[in-house]
C-alpha positions, 0 to 999 in steps of 0.5 A, spaced: 657 243 737 661 241 731 657 245 727 658 251 731 665 250 731 665 250 724 661 256 723 666 260 728 672 257 724 669 260 717 668 267 721 675 267 723 677 266 716 684 262 714 688 265 719 684 263 725 684 271 727 678 275 728 680 281 725 682 277 718 676 279 715 676 286 717 678 292 713 685 294 714 686 301 717 692 305 714 699 305 717 699 313 717 700 315 725 694 318 728 695 326 729 692 330 734 690 337 733 696 340 737 700 337 732 696 339 726 696 346 729 703 347 730 705 345 723 699 349 720 702 355 723 709 354 722 707 352 714 703 359 714 709 363 717 714 360 712 709 361 706 709 353 705 702 352 702 703 344 701 705 343 708 699 347 711 694 343 706 697 337 709 696 339 716 689 341 715 687 334 712 690 331 719 684 334 723 677 337 722 676 344 720 673 346 727 679 342 731 684 346 727 681 352 729 681 350 736 688 348 735 690 354 732 687 359 737 690 355 743 697 356 740 696 363 739 694 364 746 700 360 748 704 364 744 702 371 746 702 369 753 709 367 752 711 373 749 708 377 754 712 374 759 718 375 756 717 382 754 714 383 761 708 386 758 700 385 758 698 380 753 693 385 749 699 390 748 703 384 745 697 381 741 696 388 738 703 389 737 704 382 733 698 385 728 701 391 727 695 395 731 697 401 735 697 401 742 690 401 746 
């Protein structure tokens, strides 16, 4: 029994905590895809390459694409409601396209 306890203490390390030997994770906050998309789009709108690059590092390219798409949909819907217009009309207007 004492041998088992001794082996267990060795695995716990000097501090007596199981995580003592585990690699430490970074203290940076975990970002979600919507935070990344919001920063990315805002940075692109302000022509801020450094911030858009930073946001692109927070999540995978696929997640960022999904977040940007979701943001675009919500923005078009909000503008369409404000303008009492169809979302397609607003989207085409934002892109500088003629009315359909």
